[in-house]
C-alpha positions as CSV (number, residue, x, y, z in Angstrom):
1,M,20.2,-122.3,28.7
2,D,19.8,-124.1,25.4
3,A,20.1,-127.8,25.2
4,R,23.2,-127.7,23.0
5,K,25.2,-125.6,25.4
6,R,24.1,-127.7,28.3
7,K,25.2,-130.9,26.6
8,R,28.5,-129.4,25.7
9,L,29.2,-128.3,29.3
10,E,28.1,-131.6,30.7
11,S,30.3,-133.5,28.3
12,A,33.2,-131.3,29.4
13,G,32.6,-132.5,33.0
14,W,30.6,-129.5,34.3
15,Q,27.5,-129.9,36.4
16,V,24.5,-127.8,35.2
17,G,21.7,-126.9,37.5
18,D,19.9,-124.0,39.1
19,I,20.6,-122.0,42.2
20,D,18.3,-123.9,44.5
21,E,20.1,-127.2,43.5
22,F,23.5,-125.6,44.0
23,L,22.6,-124.1,47.4
24,G,20.4,-127.0,48.5
25,L,17.5,-124.8,49.4
26,S,14.1,-126.1,50.4
27,E,10.9,-124.8,48.7
28,E,10.1,-122.8,51.8
29,E,13.5,-121.1,51.8
30,L,13.2,-120.3,48.1
31,E,9.7,-118.8,48.7
32,F,11.0,-116.7,51.6
33,I,13.9,-115.4,49.4
34,E,11.5,-114.6,46.6
35,A,9.1,-112.8,49.0
36,K,12.0,-110.7,50.5
37,L,13.3,-109.8,47.0
38,A,9.8,-108.7,45.8
39,L,9.3,-106.5,48.9
40,A,12.8,-105.1,48.6
41,N,12.2,-104.1,45.0
42,S,8.9,-102.5,45.9
43,L,10.6,-100.5,48.7
44,K,13.1,-99.1,46.2
45,E,10.4,-98.3,43.7
46,K,8.2,-96.6,46.3
47,R,11.1,-94.6,47.7
48,K,11.9,-93.4,44.2
49,Q,8.3,-92.6,43.4
50,R,8.3,-90.4,46.6
51,R,11.5,-88.8,45.3
52,L,13.4,-89.6,48.5
53,T,17.0,-90.4,48.8
54,Q,18.1,-93.3,50.9
55,E,19.3,-90.9,53.5
56,Q,16.0,-89.0,53.6
57,L,14.1,-92.2,54.0
58,A,16.5,-93.3,56.8
59,R,15.8,-90.1,58.7
60,K,12.1,-90.7,58.3
61,I,12.3,-94.2,59.8
62,G,15.0,-93.4,62.4
63,S,17.7,-95.5,60.8
64,S,20.8,-95.1,58.6
65,Q,21.3,-94.8,54.9
66,S,23.3,-98.0,54.9
67,R,20.4,-99.8,56.5
68,V,18.0,-98.5,53.8
69,A,20.5,-99.7,51.2
70,K,20.5,-103.2,52.8
71,M,16.7,-103.2,52.9
72,E,16.6,-102.4,49.1
73,A,19.2,-105.2,48.5
74,A,17.2,-107.7,50.5
75,D,20.3,-108.2,52.7
76,S,20.2,-111.3,54.9
77,T,20.6,-109.1,58.0
78,V,17.4,-107.2,57.3
79,S,14.1,-108.7,58.5
80,L,10.9,-108.8,56.5
81,D,9.4,-106.9,59.4
82,S,11.7,-103.9,58.8
83,I,10.9,-103.9,55.1
84,V,7.2,-104.1,55.6
85,R,7.3,-101.3,58.3
86,T,9.2,-99.1,55.9
87,L,6.8,-99.7,53.1
88,L,3.9,-98.8,55.4
89,T,5.8,-95.6,56.4
90,L,6.1,-94.8,52.7
91,G,2.3,-95.0,52.5
92,M,2.0,-98.4,50.8
93,P,-1.3,-100.0,52.0
94,M,-1.1,-103.6,53.4
95,S,-3.4,-104.7,50.5
96,Q,-0.7,-103.6,48.0
97,I,2.0,-105.3,50.1
98,A,-0.1,-108.5,49.9
99,R,-0.4,-108.1,46.1
100,V,3.4,-107.8,45.8
101,L,3.8,-111.0,47.7
102,G,1.1,-112.7,45.8
103,S,2.4,-111.7,42.4
104,G,5.9,-113.0,43.3
105,L,4.5,-116.4,44.3
106,Q,2.2,-116.6,41.3
107,A,5.0,-115.9,38.9
108,K,6.9,-118.8,40.4
109,V,4.0,-121.2,40.2
110,A,3.1,-120.2,36.6
């Protein structure tokens, strides 16, 4: 947000901040969310590269289409374990999974 807009909002009584300030998240919680989002995005990309529908992937992992949709959306009810296992099932090597996690964290630090 540009400084002029920020000043105008603050002078009108609005508080301006980012999501972690609003939610009161710790650094660890933010990093966890970023990691989960990075893996979820990779899962969706990998599924599309393999030309699988969510339903086809669900059958492959013994789950439901709605669960795959939740994984791809990084839903809070889905564990990192489930996302990682599904990525491995899709043929993504652990080294690439580690790179996905590393690139997400490096982007935040940069």
